[in-house]
C-alpha positions as CSV (number, residue, x, y, z in Angstrom):
1,X,21.7,31.6,32.3
2,X,22.0,29.2,29.3
3,X,18.5,28.2,28.0
4,X,19.5,24.5,27.2
5,X,17.8,22.9,30.4
6,X,14.7,24.5,29.4
7,X,15.0,23.3,25.5
8,X,16.1,20.1,26.7
9,X,12.8,20.1,28.8
10,X,10.7,21.4,25.4
11,X,12.3,18.5,23.9
12,X,11.1,15.7,26.4
13,X,7.9,16.8,26.3
14,X,7.9,17.0,22.9
15,X,8.6,13.7,22.6
16,X,6.6,12.4,25.9
17,X,3.2,13.6,23.7
18,X,4.4,12.4,20.6
19,X,4.1,9.0,22.6
20,X,0.9,9.0,24.3
21,X,-0.5,10.1,21.4
22,X,1.3,8.1,19.3
23,X,-0.1,5.3,21.3
24,X,-3.3,5.9,21.7
25,X,-3.7,5.9,17.5
26,X,-2.4,2.8,17.3
27,X,-5.6,0.6,19.2
28,X,-7.3,1.5,15.8
29,X,-6.7,0.0,12.8
30,X,-5.2,1.6,10.0
31,X,-7.1,0.7,6.9
32,X,-4.8,2.7,4.3
33,X,-1.5,1.3,4.0
34,X,1.7,3.1,4.0
35,X,3.0,4.1,0.7
36,X,-0.6,3.7,-1.7
37,X,-1.3,6.1,-3.9
38,X,-4.3,7.9,-4.6
39,X,-6.5,5.5,-7.5
40,X,-4.1,1.9,-6.4
41,X,-6.0,-1.1,-5.4
42,X,-5.4,-3.4,-1.9
43,X,-7.1,-5.7,-0.1
44,X,-7.1,-6.9,3.7
45,X,-6.1,-9.1,5.9
46,X,-6.6,-9.6,9.8
47,X,-6.7,-12.2,12.3
48,X,-10.0,-13.2,14.4
49,X,-9.4,-12.0,17.7
50,X,-11.8,-14.6,18.7
51,X,-12.9,-18.4,17.8
52,X,-15.2,-20.4,17.0
53,X,-15.7,-24.2,15.6
54,X,-15.3,-25.6,12.3
55,X,-18.3,-27.8,12.6
56,X,-19.6,-26.9,9.7
57,X,-19.6,-27.3,5.9
58,X,-21.3,-24.7,4.5
59,X,-18.4,-21.9,3.7
60,X,-21.6,-19.2,4.4
61,X,-21.5,-19.9,8.5
62,X,-17.1,-18.7,8.1
63,X,-18.3,-16.4,6.1
64,X,-20.5,-14.6,8.2
65,X,-18.3,-15.1,11.5
66,X,-15.6,-13.2,9.8
67,X,-17.8,-10.8,9.0
68,X,-19.6,-10.0,11.7
69,X,-15.8,-9.4,13.7
70,X,-15.2,-7.6,11.5
71,X,-18.3,-4.8,11.1
72,X,-17.3,-4.6,15.1
73,X,-14.9,-2.7,14.4
74,X,-16.0,1.0,13.6
75,X,-13.0,1.6,11.2
76,X,-13.9,-1.9,9.2
77,X,-17.5,-1.4,8.9
78,X,-17.2,2.0,8.0
79,X,-15.0,0.6,4.2
80,X,-18.3,-0.8,3.0
81,X,-16.5,-3.6,2.0
82,X,-17.4,-8.1,2.4
83,X,-15.1,-9.6,4.7
84,X,-14.9,-13.8,3.5
85,X,-12.9,-16.0,5.6
86,X,-9.8,-17.8,4.2
87,X,-10.9,-21.3,4.3
88,X,-11.1,-24.7,2.5
89,X,-14.7,-26.3,3.1
90,X,-16.3,-29.6,1.6
91,X,-17.6,-27.5,-1.4
92,X,-15.0,-25.2,-2.0
93,X,-11.1,-24.1,-1.6
94,X,-10.0,-20.3,-0.1
95,X,-8.6,-19.6,-2.8
96,X,-11.8,-19.4,-4.8
97,X,-13.9,-18.6,-1.8
98,X,-11.3,-15.4,-0.6
99,X,-11.5,-14.4,-4.6
100,X,-7.7,-14.8,-4.9
101,X,-7.4,-17.9,-7.5
102,X,-4.6,-16.5,-9.5
103,X,-6.4,-19.3,-12.4
104,X,-9.2,-17.6,-12.4
105,X,-9.9,-14.6,-10.2
106,X,-6.7,-12.1,-12.1
107,X,-3.1,-10.2,-10.9
108,X,-4.7,-9.2,-8.2
109,X,-3.5,-6.9,-5.3
110,X,-1.8,-6.8,-3.4
111,X,-2.7,-7.8,0.2
112,X,-2.2,-5.2,3.9
113,X,-2.5,-6.6,7.8
114,X,-4.2,-3.6,10.1
115,X,-1.1,-2.0,11.1
116,X,-0.8,0.3,8.1
117,X,2.8,-0.9,6.5
118,X,3.0,-4.8,6.4
119,X,2.2,-6.3,3.5
120,X,1.7,-10.3,2.9
121,X,1.3,-10.5,-0.4
122,X,2.5,-8.8,-3.6
123,X,-0.6,-10.2,-5.5
124,X,-2.7,-13.4,-5.7
125,X,-0.5,-15.8,-7.5
126,X,2.3,-14.6,-4.4
127,X,-0.6,-14.8,-1.8
128,X,-0.7,-18.8,-2.7
129,X,2.9,-19.4,-4.2
130,X,4.4,-21.0,-0.2
131,X,5.3,-18.4,1.6
132,X,3.8,-15.3,2.9
133,X,6.1,-11.6,3.4
134,X,5.0,-11.7,6.8
135,X,4.0,-12.9,10.0
136,X,0.0,-12.4,9.8
137,X,-1.2,-12.5,13.7
138,X,-2.9,-8.8,14.0
139,X,-6.3,-8.8,15.0
140,X,-9.4,-6.5,13.1
141,X,-8.7,-3.9,16.3
142,X,-4.9,-3.3,15.3
143,X,-3.7,-5.6,18.2
144,X,-1.1,-8.4,18.2
145,X,-2.6,-12.0,17.9
146,X,0.5,-14.3,17.5
147,X,-1.4,-17.5,19.7
148,X,-1.7,-20.4,18.9
149,X,-3.7,-21.9,15.1
150,X,-6.1,-21.2,13.3
151,X,-8.8,-23.2,10.7
152,X,-7.8,-22.9,7.4
153,X,-8.9,-26.7,6.3
154,X,-6.6,-25.9,3.2
155,X,-2.9,-26.9,2.2
156,X,-0.4,-24.4,1.1
157,X,-2.6,-23.3,-2.5
158,X,-5.2,-22.7,-1.0
159,X,-7.0,-25.8,-2.6
160,X,-8.4,-27.9,0.5
161,X,-6.7,-30.5,2.4
162,X,-7.3,-34.0,1.7
163,X,-10.2,-34.4,4.3
164,X,-9.3,-31.4,6.1
165,X,-11.5,-29.6,4.6
166,X,-13.8,-28.0,7.7
167,X,-16.8,-29.5,7.8
168,X,-15.9,-33.2,5.9
169,X,-14.0,-35.3,8.9
170,X,-13.4,-35.2,13.0
171,X,-10.0,-33.2,12.3
172,X,-9.1,-30.3,9.4
173,X,-6.0,-28.2,8.8
174,X,-5.0,-25.6,10.9
175,X,-2.2,-23.2,10.1
176,X,0.3,-20.7,12.0
177,X,-0.2,-16.8,12.2
178,X,3.5,-16.8,13.5
179,X,5.0,-18.8,9.9
180,X,5.5,-17.1,6.5
181,X,6.3,-20.6,4.9
182,X,4.3,-23.4,4.8
183,X,3.0,-23.8,7.8
184,X,1.0,-20.4,7.9
185,X,-1.8,-22.6,6.5
186,X,-1.3,-26.1,7.4
187,X,0.8,-26.7,10.8
188,X,-2.1,-28.8,12.6
189,X,-4.8,-30.7,12.4
190,X,-7.1,-30.5,15.4
191,X,-10.5,-32.0,16.1
192,X,-13.3,-30.2,14.1
193,X,-15.2,-28.9,17.0
194,X,-12.1,-26.6,18.8
195,X,-12.5,-23.4,18.9
196,X,-10.2,-21.7,16.4
197,X,-9.2,-18.5,15.2
198,X,-9.6,-17.0,11.2
199,X,-8.3,-15.0,8.7
200,X,-10.2,-13.1,7.3
201,X,-9.8,-11.2,4.0
202,X,-11.4,-7.4,2.8
203,X,-12.8,-7.3,-0.7
204,X,-11.1,-5.1,-2.7
205,X,-10.5,-1.1,-1.6
206,X,-9.5,1.4,-3.8
207,X,-7.9,4.0,-2.3
208,X,-9.1,7.5,-2.6
209,X,-7.4,11.1,-2.3
210,X,-9.0,11.1,1.0
211,X,-8.2,8.1,2.1
212,X,-4.4,8.2,2.1
213,X,-2.3,9.3,4.5
214,X,-1.2,12.7,5.0
215,X,2.3,13.5,6.8
216,X,1.9,13.3,10.5
217,X,0.1,14.8,12.0
218,X,1.9,13.8,15.1
219,X,5.4,14.3,13.7
220,X,4.6,18.0,12.8
221,X,2.8,18.7,16.6
222,X,6.0,17.2,17.8
223,X,8.3,19.1,15.8
224,X,5.4,22.6,16.7
225,X,7.0,21.6,20.7
226,X,10.3,21.0,20.5
227,X,11.0,24.5,18.5
228,X,8.8,26.7,21.3
229,X,12.6,27.2,23.2
230,X,13.7,28.5,19.6
231,X,10.7,31.1,19.2
232,X,11.5,31.9,22.9
233,X,14.2,32.8,22.4
234,X,14.2,35.5,19.4
235,X,11.3,37.0,21.4
236,X,13.1,37.4,24.8
237,X,13.6,41.7,24.3
238,X,17.4,42.2,25.1
239,X,17.8,44.8,27.5
240,X,20.4,47.1,27.6
241,X,23.1,48.4,30.7
């Protein structure tokens, strides 16, 4: 009797287990991006899943808002980092509020989404050079979040939009999460009483040996399950006539 049906069945089970477990893991944000090595530093960025209005001219209000959103997720709270809103108000530019001004804060670090692989910018100059590397459409839970506008109060270089900063006039600048050109910062000018989401960026995070991802545990599990038929064949005694 052929063992081929058994082998196919075991492989199917392995792939099913991997798919189920992978789906479970993906529900949480990934805070150490792939490719990060011990000794590297980086920053994380996300789009809030909830929103608020843009009527306040006090940047502290928006920083407190995104910090509250971030710290509602245990994986982000455990980082012990600061979170700031990528917005400009009457008193401060977004690039200065977030410490990403290439003229004042140096070259800076690469900036990643919470999906564990997507890079938004190589450094601070890259963040504000007119485009970003990918859509900024992942929220604090690591889930897709790509609809609607996002408050920025800024133009593409991270400075306050003329008469468009938050809390300044009746309207403020907003960007799109599904854009990589200037529209990620300046795509619309909604009335400030509108509740929109925000982009939030972490402080600088160091990669330690304990945080650098190890080879995929789920992949190892799947390979082990797939190899069970071969082990079974080797252990089956040969019955002589």
